[in-house]
C-alpha positions in Angstrom: -13.9 17.9 50.4 -11.4 17.9 47.8 -10.4 18.6 44.1 -8.9 15.9 41.6 -8.0 15.7 38.0 -6.1 13.1 36.1 -5.2 11.8 32.7 -4.5 8.3 30.8 -3.0 7.8 27.9 -2.7 4.6 25.7 0.7 5.5 24.6 3.3 8.1 25.9 3.7 9.8 29.2 1.8 12.6 30.6 3.8 15.7 31.5 4.1 16.3 35.4 3.6 20.5 34.3 0.5 19.5 32.8 -1.2 17.5 36.0 0.5 20.6 38.3 -1.6 22.9 35.6 -4.6 21.2 36.5 -4.2 20.7 40.0 -3.0 24.2 40.5 -6.2 25.7 38.7 -8.4 24.4 41.1 -6.3 25.3 44.5 -9.5 26.7 45.9 -10.9 23.0 46.2 -8.0 21.9 48.8 -5.4 24.9 49.9 -4.6 22.4 52.8 -2.1 20.0 50.4 -1.7 19.3 47.2 -0.1 15.9 45.8 0.7 13.9 42.3 0.8 10.6 41.1 2.9 10.0 38.1 3.5 6.3 36.1 3.9 5.2 32.7 0.8 6.8 30.6 -0.8 8.2 34.0 -1.2 11.3 36.2 -3.3 11.8 38.9 -3.4 15.0 40.8 -5.1 15.9 44.2 -5.9 19.4 45.9 -6.8 18.7 49.5 -9.4 20.3 52.5 -7.9 18.3 55.6 -11.4 17.4 57.1 -10.8 13.7 58.6 -7.6 11.8 59.3 -5.8 15.7 59.1 -2.5 14.0 59.7 -3.0 10.4 57.5 -4.7 11.1 54.9 -2.3 12.6 52.2 -3.6 11.5 48.6 -3.0 10.0 46.0 -3.1 7.1 48.4 -2.3 3.5 47.5 -2.6 0.5 48.8 0.1 -2.0 50.6 2.3 -3.1 47.3 1.3 0.4 45.4 -0.6 -1.2 42.9 -3.9 0.5 43.1 -3.9 4.0 43.7 -7.1 6.6 44.1 -7.5 10.3 44.4 -10.9 11.0 46.3 -13.5 14.1 46.5 -16.2 13.6 49.0 -16.7 11.6 52.3 -17.6 8.0 53.0 -20.1 8.5 56.0 -19.7 4.8 56.8 -16.2 3.9 56.3 -15.8 3.1 59.7 -18.3 0.6 59.9 -16.5 -1.2 56.4 -13.2 -0.6 57.8 -13.7 -4.2 60.2 -15.0 -6.2 57.5 -12.1 -5.6 55.4 -9.2 -5.7 58.2 -11.0 -9.4 59.1 -10.4 -10.4 55.1 -6.6 -9.2 55.9 -6.2 -5.7 54.7 -3.9 -3.4 56.6 -4.7 0.1 57.3 -2.0 2.9 57.3 -4.7 5.7 58.5 -8.2 6.8 59.7 -8.9 8.0 56.3 -12.1 6.8 54.2 -9.9 7.4 51.3 -8.4 4.0 52.3 -11.4 2.3 52.6 -11.9 3.1 48.8 -8.6 1.3 48.3 -9.6 -1.7 50.3 -13.0 -2.1 49.3 -12.1 -1.4 45.5 -9.2 -4.7 46.2 -11.5 -6.6 47.8 -15.1 -6.4 45.6 -13.9 -4.4 42.5 -16.5 -2.2 41.2 -19.1 -3.8 43.4 -17.7 -2.4 46.1 -19.4 0.8 45.2 -22.8 -0.4 46.6 -21.5 -0.6 50.2 -20.7 3.1 50.2 -23.0 5.8 51.5 -21.7 9.4 51.1 -20.9 11.9 49.0 -18.0 11.3 46.2 -16.2 11.5 43.0 -13.3 9.5 42.5 -10.4 8.4 40.3 -9.1 4.7 40.9 -5.7 3.7 38.9 -5.4 -0.1 39.4 -1.8 -0.5 37.5 -1.5 -4.1 37.1 -4.7 -4.1 34.5 -3.2 -0.3 33.2 -7.2 0.7 34.4 -8.5 3.7 35.5 -12.1 4.3 37.1 -14.0 7.1 37.8 -17.0 7.1 40.2 -19.5 9.7 41.1 -22.0 9.3 43.8 -25.5 8.3 43.5 -26.9 11.8 43.5 -24.6 13.8 42.2 -23.6 15.8 45.2 -20.1 15.9 43.8 -19.4 16.9 40.6 -17.1 14.9 37.9 -16.3 15.9 33.9 -14.3 14.2 31.8 -13.1 14.8 28.1 -11.8 11.8 25.5 -10.0 12.2 22.5 -8.9 9.1 20.8 -7.6 6.7 23.7 -6.9 9.5 25.7 -8.8 10.6 28.9 -8.9 13.9 31.0 -10.9 14.2 33.9 -11.1 16.5 36.9 -14.3 17.8 39.5 -14.2 21.3 37.4 -14.1 21.9 33.8 -11.6 24.8 33.9 -9.2 22.2 35.1 -9.7 20.1 32.1 -9.2 23.6 30.0 -5.6 23.5 31.9 -4.6 20.5 30.2 -4.4 22.0 26.7 -6.1 19.2 25.5 -9.5 20.8 24.9 -9.8 24.0 23.3 -13.2 25.9 24.7 -15.8 26.3 22.2 -19.9 26.6 22.7 -21.5 23.8 21.9 -24.5 25.4 20.1 -27.0 22.1 20.7 -27.0 23.0 24.5 -27.8 27.2 23.9 -31.8 25.8 23.8 -31.5 23.9 26.7 -29.6 26.7 28.6 -31.8 29.6 27.7 -35.3 27.8 28.3 -33.9 26.2 31.5 -31.2 28.2 32.7 -28.6 25.5 32.9 -27.9 22.3 30.7 -28.8 18.7 32.1 -27.7 15.2 31.2 -24.0 14.7 30.4 -23.4 17.5 28.0 -22.4 20.7 29.1 -22.0 24.1 27.0 -18.2 23.3 26.2 -18.1 21.5 23.2 -17.0 17.3 24.1 -16.7 17.9 27.7 -19.1 15.7 29.7 -20.4 15.3 33.0 -20.0 11.7 34.6 -24.3 11.3 35.7 -24.8 10.3 39.2 -24.8 7.0 40.0 -22.3 6.3 37.1 -19.3 4.6 36.8 -16.7 5.2 33.6 -14.1 2.6 32.8 -11.2 3.2 30.9 -8.8 0.3 29.9 -6.2 -0.3 27.5 -7.9 3.1 25.2 -11.3 2.2 25.4 -14.0 4.0 27.4 -17.2 2.7 29.0 -19.6 4.1 31.1 -23.1 2.5 32.8 -24.9 3.3 35.9 -24.9 1.4 39.5 -27.5 3.3 41.3 -31.0 4.4 40.0 -33.1 6.9 41.9 -36.7 4.4 42.4 -39.9 5.9 40.8 -42.7 5.7 43.0 -43.9 3.1 40.6 -47.4 3.8 42.4 -47.3 1.1 45.5 -49.1 3.4 47.8 -46.6 2.9 50.5 -48.0 5.4 53.0 -51.4 3.5 52.6 -50.7 0.2 53.8 -49.8 1.4 56.9 -50.7 4.0 59.6 -49.6 7.8 58.3 -47.9 8.5 61.9 -45.9 5.5 61.1 -44.3 6.8 57.8 -44.1 10.3 59.7 -41.6 8.5 62.5 -39.9 6.4 59.6 -39.2 9.4 57.7 -38.3 11.1 61.0 -35.8 8.8 62.0 -34.1 8.2 58.6 -33.7 12.2 58.5 -32.0 12.4 62.1 -29.4 9.4 61.4 -28.8 11.2 58.0 -28.0 14.2 60.0 -26.0 12.5 62.5 -23.7 10.7 59.9 -22.8 14.0 58.1 -21.5 15.4 61.6 -18.6 13.2 61.1 -15.6 15.5 61.0 -12.4 16.6 62.8 -12.4 20.3 62.2 -15.1 22.6 63.0 -18.9 22.3 61.8 -21.7 24.4 61.4 -24.7 25.0 59.2 -26.7 27.7 56.8 -29.5 28.6 58.2 -32.5 30.5 56.4 -34.8 30.1 59.1 -36.9 28.3 56.5 -38.4 24.6 57.2 -35.3 22.6 55.6 -32.6 24.6 57.3 -34.7 24.6 60.6 -35.3 21.0 60.2 -31.5 20.3 60.5 -31.2 22.4 63.0 -33.8 20.9 65.5 -31.6 17.5 64.6 -28.1 18.7 65.2 -29.3 20.3 68.4 -30.7 17.2 69.4 -27.2 15.7 69.0 -24.5 17.7 70.0 -24.2 18.5 73.9 -23.4 22.1 73.0 -24.1 25.0 70.9 -23.0 25.2 67.2 -22.5 27.7 64.8 -24.9 29.1 62.1 -24.7 31.1 59.2 -27.6 33.3 57.2 -27.2 35.7 54.3 -29.7 38.2 53.0 -29.8 42.0 51.2 -31.0 45.1 52.4 -34.1 45.1 50.3 -36.9 43.6 52.8 -38.6 41.2 49.9 -35.1 39.4 49.7 -34.6 39.5 54.0 -35.2 36.4 56.3 -33.2 37.2 58.9 -36.0 37.5 61.2 -36.9 33.7 60.9 -33.4 32.7 61.0 -32.8 34.6 64.2 -35.9 33.1 65.5 -34.7 29.2 65.0 -31.2 30.7 66.5 -32.5 32.2 69.6 -34.9 28.3 69.6 -32.3 26.2 69.7 -29.4 28.5 71.2 -26.7 28.4 68.2 -24.1 31.0 67.8 -25.5 32.7 64.9 -23.6 35.1 62.3 -25.3 37.4 59.6 -24.0 38.7 56.2 -25.4 41.2 54.2 -24.8 41.6 50.3 -25.0 44.9 48.9 -25.8 45.3 45.2 -21.9 46.7 44.7 -20.8 43.5 46.5 -23.0 41.0 44.1 -22.1 42.5 40.9 -18.5 42.7 41.5 -18.1 39.1 42.4 -20.6 38.0 39.5 -17.1 37.3 37.0 -15.3 35.6 39.7 -18.0 33.4 40.5 -18.7 32.7 36.6 -15.2 31.4 36.6 -15.8 29.4 39.5 -18.6 27.7 38.4 -17.4 27.1 34.8 -20.9 27.7 33.2 -23.2 30.5 33.5 -24.5 30.7 36.8 -28.2 29.7 36.5 -29.6 30.9 40.0 -28.6 34.5 41.1 -28.8 32.6 44.5 -25.7 31.4 44.0 -24.1 34.8 44.3 -25.2 35.2 48.0 -24.3 31.9 48.8 -20.7 32.6 47.9 -20.9 35.4 50.5 -22.2 33.2 53.0 -19.8 30.4 52.8 -16.9 33.6 52.6 -18.3 34.4 55.9 -18.8 30.8 57.3 -15.2 30.3 56.6 -13.8 32.0 59.4 -15.2 29.8 61.7 -15.8 26.7 60.3 -14.8 24.1 57.5 -17.8 22.1 57.1 -21.5 23.2 56.7 -24.7 21.4 56.3 -27.0 22.8 54.3 -30.9 22.1 52.8 -30.8 21.5 49.6 -32.7 18.5 47.8 -35.8 18.9 50.2 -37.7 20.7 47.7 -37.3 18.1 44.9 -37.6 15.0 47.1 -40.8 16.2 49.2 -42.7 18.5 46.9 -41.4 21.9 47.7 -41.5 24.2 45.1 -45.2 26.4 44.1 -44.8 25.1 40.5 -45.6 21.5 41.8 -48.7 23.0 43.5 -49.9 25.3 40.4 -49.4 22.6 37.8 -51.5 20.2 39.9 -54.0 22.4 40.0 -53.9 23.7 36.5 -54.3 19.9 35.5 -57.2 19.6 37.6 -58.9 23.0 36.5 -57.8 22.1 32.9 -59.9 19.1 32.8 -62.8 20.3 34.2 -62.7 23.1 31.7 -62.5 20.8 28.6 -65.3 18.8 29.7 -67.4 22.3 30.3 -66.3 24.3 27.8 -66.8 23.6 24.0 -63.4 23.3 22.0 -64.4 26.5 19.7 -64.7 28.6 22.7 -61.9 27.5 24.1 -59.6 28.6 21.2 -61.3 32.1 21.3 -60.3 32.3 25.0 -56.8 31.3 24.3 -56.3 33.8 21.6 -57.9 36.6 23.3 -55.6 36.0 26.1 -52.6 35.4 24.7 -52.9 38.2 22.3 -52.7 40.5 25.7 -50.2 38.7 27.4 -47.5 41.7 27.1 -50.3 44.3 28.0 -50.4 43.3 31.8 -49.2 41.2 34.8 -52.4 39.9 34.8 -53.1 39.0 31.4 -49.6 37.4 31.1 -50.2 34.9 34.3 -53.6 34.0 32.5 -51.5 33.0 29.6 -49.5 30.5 31.8 -52.9 28.9 32.9 -54.9 26.3 31.9 -56.6 29.1 29.7 -53.9 28.8 27.1 -51.5 26.0 28.4 -52.0 22.5 26.9 -51.9 20.2 29.8 -49.4 17.7 28.4 -46.4 17.5 30.8 -43.9 19.2 28.1 -45.9 22.0 28.1 -48.2 22.5 31.4 -45.0 22.2 33.7 -41.6 22.0 31.6 -42.2 24.9 29.3 -44.6 26.6 31.3 -41.9 27.7 34.2 -39.2 28.3 31.7 -36.7 31.1 31.0 -37.4 31.4 27.3 -40.2 29.4 26.0 -40.2 27.2 23.0 -42.8 29.6 21.2 -39.8 32.7 22.1 -36.7 30.9 21.2 -36.9 31.4 17.2 -37.2 35.2 17.4 -34.4 35.2 20.2 -31.7 33.3 18.0 -30.0 35.0 15.4 -31.0 33.2 11.9 -27.9 31.3 11.4 -28.0 29.7 14.8 -31.6 29.1 14.6 -31.4 26.9 11.4 -28.1 25.4 12.8 -29.8 23.5 16.0 -33.0 23.4 14.5 -35.2 20.8 15.9 -33.4 20.7 18.9 -35.9 20.0 21.9 -34.9 21.9 24.9 -36.6 19.6 27.4 -35.4 16.1 26.0 -33.6 15.1 28.7 -36.3 16.3 31.3 -39.3 14.6 29.5 -37.2 11.1 29.2 -37.1 11.4 33.0 -40.5 12.0 33.4 -41.2 9.3 31.1 -39.5 6.7 33.4 -41.8 6.2 36.1 -45.5 5.0 36.6 -48.5 7.3 36.4 -48.5 9.5 39.2 -48.0 12.9 38.1 -46.4 14.8 41.1 -43.4 11.7 41.5 -42.9 11.8 37.8 -42.0 15.6 38.2 -40.3 15.0 41.1 -38.0 12.4 39.4 -37.4 14.7 36.1 -36.4 17.3 38.8 -34.3 14.9 40.8 -32.0 14.4 37.3 -32.2 17.7 36.2 -32.9 20.4 38.0 -31.4 19.6 41.1 -27.9 18.5 39.1 -27.5 22.0 38.9 -28.7 23.2 42.3 -25.8 20.9 43.7 -23.2 22.2 41.1 -23.8 25.8 42.3 -23.6 24.6 46.0 -20.2 22.3 45.8 -18.8 25.4 43.4 -19.7 28.3 45.4 -19.2 26.7 48.6 -15.6 25.2 47.2 -14.8 29.0 46.1 -14.5 29.6 49.5 -12.8 26.5 50.7 -15.8 24.8 52.8 -17.6 21.7 52.8 -20.9 21.5 52.2 -23.1 18.2 53.2 -26.8 17.7 52.4 -28.5 15.8 54.8 -31.9 15.6 52.6 -29.9 13.6 50.2 -28.9 10.5 51.8 -29.9 8.1 49.4 -31.8 5.7 51.7 -33.9 8.4 52.5 -34.0 9.4 49.2 -35.2 5.7 48.6 -37.9 5.9 50.9 -39.4 9.1 50.3 -39.2 8.2 46.6 -41.5 5.4 47.0 -44.2 7.0 48.9 -47.4 8.1 47.0 -48.0 11.7 45.8 -50.9 12.8 48.9 -47.9 12.0 51.7 -45.7 14.9 49.5 -48.3 17.5 48.5 -51.8 17.3 49.8 -54.9 20.4 49.4 -52.3 22.5 48.2 -50.0 22.6 51.0 -46.3 21.2 50.1 -44.0 19.1 51.8 -46.7 17.8 54.2 -44.4 15.2 55.3 -42.0 17.3 56.5 -44.0 20.0 57.9 -45.5 16.8 60.2 -42.4 15.3 61.0 -41.5 18.9 62.4 -44.9 19.5 64.2 -44.0 20.3 67.8 -40.3 20.6 67.2 -40.4 23.7 65.2 -42.7 27.0 65.4 -45.5 26.9 63.4 -44.6 30.1 62.1 -41.9 28.3 60.6 -43.7 25.1 59.7 -46.4 27.1 58.1 -44.4 29.9 56.2 -44.1 30.3 52.6 -41.1 29.0 50.8 -38.9 32.2 49.6 -35.7 30.3 49.1 -32.3 33.0 49.0 -34.9 35.8 47.1 -32.4 38.1 44.8 -33.7 41.8 44.2 -32.8 41.5 40.3 -36.1 43.0 39.1 -35.4 46.3 40.8 -32.3 46.0 40.3 -32.1 45.8 36.6 -34.6 48.3 36.6 -33.4 50.6 38.1 -29.9 50.7 36.8 -27.9 49.5 39.8 -25.9 47.3 37.1 -24.7 50.3 34.7 -23.2 48.3 32.2 -26.2 45.9 30.9 -26.1 47.5 28.2 -22.4 47.2 26.8 -23.1 43.4 27.9 -26.1 42.9 26.0 -26.1 45.1 23.2 -22.9 45.9 22.9 -20.2 45.2 19.8 -18.9 42.3 21.4 -22.2 41.1 21.9 -23.3 41.6 18.4 -20.4 40.3 16.7 -21.1 36.8 18.1 -24.1 36.7 15.8 -25.7 34.7 18.7 -28.9 36.8 19.4 -31.2 39.1 17.9 -30.4 42.2 19.2 -33.6 43.9 18.5 -35.2 41.3 21.0 -33.2 41.8 23.5 -33.5 45.7 23.3 -37.2 45.1 23.8 -36.4 42.8 26.5 -34.8 45.5 28.5 -37.1 48.0 27.4 -40.0 46.2 28.8 -38.1 45.4 32.1 -37.0 49.1 32.5 -40.6 50.5 31.7 -42.1 48.1 34.6 -44.0 46.6 31.9 -43.3 43.0 32.3 -40.6 41.3 34.6 -38.0 39.8 32.4 -35.4 39.6 35.5 -34.6 36.0 34.7 -34.0 36.2 30.9 -31.8 39.3 31.6 -30.1 37.3 34.2 -29.6 34.3 31.6 -27.9 36.5 28.9 -25.9 38.4 30.9 -24.4 35.4 32.6 -23.8 33.6 28.9 -22.0 36.8 27.7 -19.8 37.1 30.7 -19.0 33.0 30.0 -17.9 33.6 26.6 -15.9 36.4 27.6 -14.1 34.3 30.4 -14.2 30.8 28.7 -14.3 31.5 25.3 -12.2 35.0 24.7 -9.7 34.5 27.5 -10.6 37.2 29.5 -9.4 37.4 33.3 -12.5 37.6 35.7 -11.0 40.4 37.2 -11.0 42.6 34.5 -14.6 42.3 33.8 -16.6 45.0 35.1 
């Protein structure tokens, strides 16, 4: 795990000080070593967290004649398998590093070499004879890579802050991204909240040559097109094949020359990883858990159960509200954009605790989007089924009156609010029943939230446009379409959280559930293998039957719960009014302050739980203070 950055220009030179400044801004990603490449029109920087070949893996790295250079972030798990093939072709290795395999593979196969790679990676290649830069991102988007282009110049980095450090970009809010952020809590697709700063999409390559830029995908997520792959075989064979692929995925991710452990929540995902690690390792390994004092946000009992079962060396950390909110501005700076998930904060603290013992951890990220683990999938399917029967049995006029009656009272109690999100009130098209129904701010609520001039400027922007594009890409199986959309959007934000929060503590996180071979297998399975009779993640539960305790296999998902509802209601974070209703917030002329005042009042009076909305608004304000106003994160309190 490392950090990379670079600039290429068609004319002129790249000042060393600029590349150094970019590299320094992401020092946390690689505190072990740094390196620079400077040439005519090119500058590349690298921060190294040494994991494999501690002595020989220094970057930027070049080939035998100095014509091809690479800076690379991530791990190529199959590099030792590729190496002999390249050596037989005459390529000479000087290190044991996976970085050198990238160089020789590019020499041998060009851009087609990316198809041979198994791992997580974001890299930039400078092909000096061709005056060409290639940016590559792994298939699932596990490692981040951002870029900005102006004229014929291209600047790129592992984190947005490094691009801003180049001085070539003036940070501005991209207003067109605001509806998506407010509805979903994050932005997806190539655009970020920064005007002009883009993500290189997962499974994509960007080519800069002679001032021209082209980008395209080299891998697409399989769609589960309706072929009943489980139905053509004995179900036990499907479970067995999944288990074999999962075990292999865990095994290859244990490649390391430094101490390695895992994050253990006590849920089925992390417990399954622990089971496979225990089967592979001869002795005990280190596990790490995090929780809060509040009972509703504490899973330590389950983590301890799994730790005892597999004999791990277990470590725990408990986060107080003061530590949580005290770290928030610092972590917004690390994340580059507003923090979508409150669980990012405890993830940072567990990463910090783990960094005292290990440099690499395995985590369960990606299982829910791959296998159908979220309750919203099950609820949506139930809503669709019940709604179909309801529409057939009840005349339209009566349905309309019921909808009006329920919606008019949705703010009066939690019961009516839940009913307002059911088939009684929500149309059964996917945009409404799935995306908008589980939004932070719904499409109906956005106009009243926004300042009039902002509302007019972004009129017509659909906050679910990208989600719906991915939803429509594949067959007609509703569950697989939801999973497909979330893998391209929701999961990308989770992976960015996982990367930025672990790198803030200078440790590498690996995600066995997102091995591309495992993903390709599961994505093609019928929906009933994933959710059956209201039970989520059936495939994983069956695969772990007899391996994990039934209490772990059958327990409901918690997922790093954070007691924000209680904290915001009880005034644990006193400056909330100053952040959301104060002079600076008002002067931005983005939000209707009366609407925000109403939200805060309803939440504090326990009329409705607005914690997700308050969290979204709070993080946006902190983000603006740091990145748009230039305020130091340490000064925000």
